[in-house]
VOBA-813734 format. One record per residue (C-alpha): chain; x, y, z. Coordinates in nm, 3 decimals, always signed. Layout:
// residues N
<c: A&xx: X&yy: Y&zz: Z>
...
END
This chain:
// residues 143
<c: A&xx: +9.555&yy: +13.468&zz: +10.502>
<c: A&xx: +9.336&yy: +13.313&zz: +10.764>
<c: A&xx: +9.373&yy: +13.427&zz: +11.131>
<c: A&xx: +9.461&yy: +13.065&zz: +11.337>
<c: A&xx: +9.419&yy: +13.058&zz: +11.695>
<c: A&xx: +9.763&yy: +12.902&zz: +11.856>
<c: A&xx: +9.652&yy: +12.779&zz: +12.140>
<c: A&xx: +9.245&yy: +12.643&zz: +12.021>
<c: A&xx: +8.994&yy: +12.554&zz: +12.270>
<c: A&xx: +9.019&yy: +12.193&zz: +12.352>
<c: A&xx: +8.657&yy: +12.059&zz: +12.481>
<c: A&xx: +8.568&yy: +11.953&zz: +12.809>
<c: A&xx: +8.546&yy: +11.581&zz: +12.758>
<c: A&xx: +8.824&yy: +11.506&zz: +12.457>
<c: A&xx: +9.053&yy: +11.301&zz: +12.521>
<c: A&xx: +9.282&yy: +11.527&zz: +12.464>
<c: A&xx: +9.262&yy: +11.755&zz: +12.677>
<c: A&xx: +9.481&yy: +11.840&zz: +12.943>
<c: A&xx: +9.396&yy: +11.710&zz: +13.326>
<c: A&xx: +9.496&yy: +11.960&zz: +13.588>
<c: A&xx: +9.831&yy: +11.999&zz: +13.701>
<c: A&xx: +10.049&yy: +12.228&zz: +13.968>
<c: A&xx: +10.299&yy: +12.280&zz: +13.679>
<c: A&xx: +10.610&yy: +12.099&zz: +13.835>
<c: A&xx: +10.753&yy: +11.788&zz: +13.659>
<c: A&xx: +10.643&yy: +11.530&zz: +13.891>
<c: A&xx: +10.225&yy: +11.637&zz: +13.876>
<c: A&xx: +10.255&yy: +11.645&zz: +13.485>
<c: A&xx: +10.349&yy: +11.336&zz: +13.481>
<c: A&xx: +10.130&yy: +11.217&zz: +13.752>
<c: A&xx: +9.831&yy: +11.379&zz: +13.549>
<c: A&xx: +9.951&yy: +11.287&zz: +13.231>
<c: A&xx: +9.920&yy: +10.920&zz: +13.331>
<c: A&xx: +9.581&yy: +10.956&zz: +13.482>
<c: A&xx: +9.441&yy: +11.042&zz: +13.216>
<c: A&xx: +9.318&yy: +10.682&zz: +13.090>
<c: A&xx: +9.125&yy: +10.684&zz: +13.466>
<c: A&xx: +8.983&yy: +10.992&zz: +13.506>
<c: A&xx: +8.658&yy: +11.016&zz: +13.290>
<c: A&xx: +8.614&yy: +10.658&zz: +13.496>
<c: A&xx: +8.697&yy: +10.777&zz: +13.775>
<c: A&xx: +8.429&yy: +11.096&zz: +13.734>
<c: A&xx: +8.175&yy: +10.886&zz: +13.698>
<c: A&xx: +8.221&yy: +10.684&zz: +13.981>
<c: A&xx: +8.261&yy: +11.050&zz: +14.203>
<c: A&xx: +7.942&yy: +11.122&zz: +14.040>
<c: A&xx: +7.745&yy: +10.872&zz: +14.083>
<c: A&xx: +7.881&yy: +10.811&zz: +14.479>
<c: A&xx: +7.743&yy: +11.205&zz: +14.537>
<c: A&xx: +7.442&yy: +11.189&zz: +14.320>
<c: A&xx: +7.344&yy: +10.832&zz: +14.542>
<c: A&xx: +7.326&yy: +11.031&zz: +14.832>
<c: A&xx: +7.060&yy: +11.300&zz: +14.738>
<c: A&xx: +7.055&yy: +11.598&zz: +14.943>
<c: A&xx: +7.298&yy: +11.423&zz: +15.191>
<c: A&xx: +7.584&yy: +11.439&zz: +14.971>
<c: A&xx: +7.945&yy: +11.387&zz: +15.029>
<c: A&xx: +8.234&yy: +11.547&zz: +15.186>
<c: A&xx: +8.567&yy: +11.548&zz: +14.941>
<c: A&xx: +8.721&yy: +11.278&zz: +15.284>
<c: A&xx: +8.410&yy: +11.089&zz: +15.235>
<c: A&xx: +8.409&yy: +11.036&zz: +14.877>
<c: A&xx: +8.773&yy: +10.891&zz: +14.933>
<c: A&xx: +8.685&yy: +10.668&zz: +15.218>
<c: A&xx: +8.385&yy: +10.552&zz: +14.993>
<c: A&xx: +8.510&yy: +10.486&zz: +14.665>
<c: A&xx: +8.886&yy: +10.397&zz: +14.786>
<c: A&xx: +9.055&yy: +10.693&zz: +14.602>
<c: A&xx: +9.363&yy: +10.899&zz: +14.749>
<c: A&xx: +9.251&yy: +11.262&zz: +14.756>
<c: A&xx: +9.523&yy: +11.331&zz: +14.476>
<c: A&xx: +9.254&yy: +11.153&zz: +14.252>
<c: A&xx: +8.952&yy: +11.257&zz: +14.366>
<c: A&xx: +8.970&yy: +11.608&zz: +14.435>
<c: A&xx: +9.051&yy: +11.690&zz: +14.054>
<c: A&xx: +8.767&yy: +11.486&zz: +13.929>
<c: A&xx: +8.502&yy: +11.636&zz: +14.164>
<c: A&xx: +8.688&yy: +11.976&zz: +14.052>
<c: A&xx: +8.576&yy: +11.933&zz: +13.713>
<c: A&xx: +8.222&yy: +11.800&zz: +13.793>
<c: A&xx: +8.191&yy: +12.140&zz: +14.010>
<c: A&xx: +8.315&yy: +12.320&zz: +13.711>
<c: A&xx: +8.089&yy: +12.172&zz: +13.433>
<c: A&xx: +7.788&yy: +12.275&zz: +13.677>
<c: A&xx: +7.742&yy: +11.899&zz: +13.761>
<c: A&xx: +7.794&yy: +11.942&zz: +14.120>
<c: A&xx: +7.773&yy: +12.195&zz: +14.390>
<c: A&xx: +7.846&yy: +12.318&zz: +14.753>
<c: A&xx: +7.549&yy: +12.260&zz: +14.965>
<c: A&xx: +7.598&yy: +12.552&zz: +15.143>
<c: A&xx: +7.697&yy: +12.323&zz: +15.474>
<c: A&xx: +7.951&yy: +12.168&zz: +15.658>
<c: A&xx: +8.015&yy: +11.814&zz: +15.797>
<c: A&xx: +8.321&yy: +11.715&zz: +16.026>
<c: A&xx: +8.558&yy: +11.534&zz: +15.909>
<c: A&xx: +8.784&yy: +11.265&zz: +16.063>
<c: A&xx: +9.002&yy: +11.568&zz: +16.252>
<c: A&xx: +8.727&yy: +11.708&zz: +16.301>
<c: A&xx: +8.740&yy: +12.024&zz: +16.057>
<c: A&xx: +8.422&yy: +12.113&zz: +15.912>
<c: A&xx: +8.420&yy: +12.004&zz: +15.485>
<c: A&xx: +8.206&yy: +12.121&zz: +15.238>
<c: A&xx: +7.900&yy: +11.874&zz: +15.158>
<c: A&xx: +7.904&yy: +11.859&zz: +14.756>
<c: A&xx: +7.549&yy: +11.747&zz: +14.597>
<c: A&xx: +7.454&yy: +11.632&zz: +14.228>
<c: A&xx: +7.337&yy: +11.911&zz: +14.120>
<c: A&xx: +7.002&yy: +11.866&zz: +13.897>
<c: A&xx: +6.969&yy: +11.887&zz: +13.537>
<c: A&xx: +6.625&yy: +12.107&zz: +13.607>
<c: A&xx: +6.871&yy: +12.338&zz: +13.842>
<c: A&xx: +6.944&yy: +12.616&zz: +13.688>
<c: A&xx: +7.376&yy: +12.644&zz: +13.650>
<c: A&xx: +7.567&yy: +12.737&zz: +13.905>
<c: A&xx: +7.776&yy: +13.036&zz: +13.861>
<c: A&xx: +8.095&yy: +12.973&zz: +13.667>
<c: A&xx: +8.287&yy: +13.254&zz: +13.895>
<c: A&xx: +8.239&yy: +13.513&zz: +14.075>
<c: A&xx: +8.254&yy: +13.730&zz: +13.776>
<c: A&xx: +7.927&yy: +13.624&zz: +13.693>
<c: A&xx: +7.756&yy: +13.672&zz: +14.018>
<c: A&xx: +7.476&yy: +13.921&zz: +14.069>
<c: A&xx: +7.635&yy: +14.283&zz: +14.176>
<c: A&xx: +7.284&yy: +14.502&zz: +14.231>
<c: A&xx: +7.457&yy: +14.691&zz: +13.944>
<c: A&xx: +7.747&yy: +14.830&zz: +14.140>
<c: A&xx: +8.104&yy: +14.745&zz: +14.041>
<c: A&xx: +8.213&yy: +14.601&zz: +14.357>
<c: A&xx: +7.913&yy: +14.484&zz: +14.570>
<c: A&xx: +8.129&yy: +14.405&zz: +14.885>
<c: A&xx: +8.247&yy: +14.779&zz: +14.931>
<c: A&xx: +8.010&yy: +14.985&zz: +15.152>
<c: A&xx: +7.845&yy: +15.309&zz: +14.978>
<c: A&xx: +7.965&yy: +15.534&zz: +15.242>
<c: A&xx: +8.384&yy: +15.377&zz: +15.187>
<c: A&xx: +8.635&yy: +15.705&zz: +15.200>
<c: A&xx: +8.897&yy: +15.682&zz: +14.907>
<c: A&xx: +9.274&yy: +15.604&zz: +15.045>
<c: A&xx: +9.534&yy: +15.665&zz: +14.826>
<c: A&xx: +9.775&yy: +15.343&zz: +14.754>
<c: A&xx: +10.071&yy: +15.564&zz: +14.818>
<c: A&xx: +10.143&yy: +15.898&zz: +14.943>
<c: A&xx: +10.399&yy: +16.125&zz: +14.801>
END
């Protein structure tokens, strides 16, 4: 008998790959409805960011420039980030409301890939790089 995976990994660009949703019935329905348009919207979002070079674009700038709602644009940009095609420029710009927003930039193919998660960040050999070496032990509870 062969061991079969109950939920095999679906490649990122596979047409059966589910779009992100928050688990509610309406969100799942919206994700399914958007499936035919997701790839073309990802291309539009990527090209918009890429065309701006080092200047990049905030989510709001992308939405206004592409005539796309935030509920359509943000998931497309998020998938581009997950695939390493777009990255946080480590700069912010003011939105129309005056808040600071991340400026997203396209990642050139020559650039090393962005760490996919905090688990891949360098730790300097420490199990928790944010914990001070001189921190004292504090028990979670007292008896």
